[in-house]
C-alpha positions as CSV (number, residue, x, y, z in Angstrom):
1,M,-11.2,16.5,13.6
2,S,-14.1,16.7,10.7
3,M,-14.8,14.2,9.0
4,T,-16.7,14.4,5.5
5,S,-20.1,12.5,5.3
6,P,-20.4,10.3,2.5
7,A,-23.9,11.9,1.6
8,S,-21.7,15.6,0.7
9,Y,-18.3,14.0,-0.2
10,D,-17.1,15.1,-4.0
11,I,-18.3,11.9,-5.9
12,A,-16.1,12.8,-8.5
13,R,-13.4,12.1,-7.0
14,L,-14.0,8.3,-6.3
15,D,-14.8,8.0,-9.9
16,S,-13.1,4.6,-10.9
17,V,-11.1,4.2,-8.0
18,R,-11.4,0.6,-7.9
19,R,-10.2,-0.5,-11.5
20,K,-7.0,2.1,-10.7
21,R,-6.5,0.7,-7.7
22,F,-6.4,-2.9,-8.8
23,F,-4.3,-1.5,-11.5
24,A,-2.0,0.6,-9.1
25,F,-1.4,-2.6,-7.3
26,L,-0.2,-4.4,-10.0
27,I,2.4,-2.0,-10.8
28,D,3.6,-1.6,-6.9
29,F,3.6,-5.4,-6.7
30,T,6.0,-5.4,-10.3
31,F,7.9,-3.0,-8.7
32,V,8.0,-4.4,-5.4
33,C,9.0,-7.5,-7.1
34,I,11.9,-6.1,-8.5
35,L,13.4,-4.5,-5.6
36,W,13.2,-7.7,-3.9
37,L,15.2,-9.9,-6.5
38,L,18.0,-6.9,-6.4
39,A,17.7,-7.4,-2.4
40,C,17.8,-11.2,-2.4
41,A,21.3,-10.3,-4.9
42,V,22.7,-8.3,-1.7
43,V,21.2,-11.3,0.8
44,L,23.1,-13.7,-1.8
45,L,26.2,-11.5,-1.7
46,L,26.3,-11.0,2.4
47,G,25.7,-14.6,2.6
48,V,29.0,-15.7,0.7
49,F,30.9,-13.5,3.3
50,T,29.0,-14.4,6.1
51,L,29.7,-18.2,5.4
52,G,25.9,-18.2,4.9
53,L,24.8,-16.4,7.9
54,A,23.2,-13.4,6.1
55,W,20.8,-16.1,4.5
56,L,19.1,-16.4,7.2
57,L,17.2,-12.8,6.0
58,Y,15.8,-13.9,2.9
59,G,12.2,-15.2,4.9
60,A,12.1,-11.1,5.7
61,V,13.4,-9.7,2.4
62,F,10.0,-9.2,0.6
63,P,8.4,-8.0,3.8
64,V,10.9,-5.5,4.4
65,V,10.8,-4.1,1.0
66,A,7.1,-4.2,0.6
67,V,6.8,-1.8,3.7
68,L,9.2,0.2,3.0
69,Y,8.6,0.8,-0.7
70,S,5.3,1.5,0.5
71,G,6.4,4.0,3.4
72,I,8.5,5.6,2.4
73,S,6.5,6.5,-0.8
74,I,3.2,7.8,0.4
75,A,5.1,9.7,3.1
76,N,7.4,11.9,0.4
77,R,4.7,11.8,-2.3
78,G,1.2,10.9,-0.9
79,A,1.3,8.0,-3.0
80,T,3.0,4.5,-4.3
81,P,4.7,5.0,-8.1
82,G,1.7,2.9,-9.0
83,M,-1.2,5.2,-7.6
84,R,0.9,8.0,-9.3
85,A,1.1,5.9,-12.6
86,M,-3.4,5.6,-12.1
87,G,-4.2,9.3,-11.1
88,L,-5.1,8.1,-7.5
89,V,-3.0,9.8,-4.3
90,F,-3.4,8.4,-0.8
91,R,-5.5,11.1,2.0
92,L,-5.8,10.6,5.5
93,E,-9.4,11.5,7.1
94,S,-8.0,14.4,8.7
95,G,-6.9,16.2,5.8
96,A,-3.1,15.7,7.0
97,Q,-0.2,14.8,4.9
98,P,0.4,10.4,5.5
99,D,3.7,9.6,7.1
100,F,6.2,6.8,7.1
101,L,4.6,5.1,9.7
102,Q,0.7,5.3,8.2
103,G,2.3,4.4,4.8
104,A,3.8,1.3,6.2
105,V,1.1,0.4,8.4
106,H,-1.2,0.5,5.0
107,V,0.6,-1.7,3.1
108,I,1.2,-4.1,6.3
109,L,-2.8,-4.3,7.5
110,F,-3.4,-4.8,3.7
111,Y,-1.4,-7.9,3.4
112,V,-2.7,-9.5,6.7
113,S,-6.4,-9.0,6.5
114,V,-5.9,-10.9,2.2
115,T,-3.9,-13.5,3.8
116,F,-6.3,-14.5,6.5
117,L,-9.6,-13.1,5.9
118,T,-9.1,-14.2,1.6
119,P,-9.3,-11.4,-1.2
120,L,-12.7,-12.2,-0.6
121,V,-12.7,-9.2,2.1
122,L,-12.0,-6.6,-1.0
123,I,-15.4,-6.7,-1.4
124,V,-15.6,-4.4,1.5
125,S,-15.5,-1.6,-1.3
126,L,-18.3,-2.6,-2.7
127,F,-20.4,-1.4,0.0
128,N,-19.5,2.2,1.3
129,A,-19.6,5.1,-0.4
130,R,-16.4,6.1,-0.1
131,K,-15.3,3.0,-2.0
132,R,-12.6,2.2,0.6
133,L,-11.1,-1.0,1.6
134,L,-10.8,-2.6,5.5
135,H,-7.3,-1.6,5.7
136,D,-7.9,2.3,4.3
137,M,-10.9,1.9,7.1
138,L,-8.9,0.8,10.0
139,I,-6.3,3.9,9.3
140,G,-8.8,6.2,8.1
141,A,-7.2,6.8,4.9
142,T,-8.8,7.0,1.6
143,V,-7.6,6.2,-2.0
144,E,-9.3,9.1,-4.5
145,N,-8.3,10.1,-7.9
146,A,-5.7,13.2,-7.8
């Protein structure tokens, strides 16, 4: 596995990445919320047929939708729809195509890090040359211009 050093990394691939990632997140979060509402409607109907038993699933609906959304879209297209709309791509340091598990772990680490370490954890991108966030570094990935 060859890793590109920050000094030799093409800086143009990182131009405006922080701003674009912010807007990509807003787009993706909107899509996830719409899918979450649809999934909640399905759980509501299932709850009626199961005499309320399916309503126990409500707590898991949002995390499951978010993980499936990110995992499937990153595995199939190399970026979420929000990332694609902003001209970004999700890449692994090894150069390999990300799979479902890597996309799913990426979003899980994002939500866990922001939840427990506060949104201040996002400041990490200001202190590294490749503008990566903590969860990017943990799985060996980067988000850059397509």
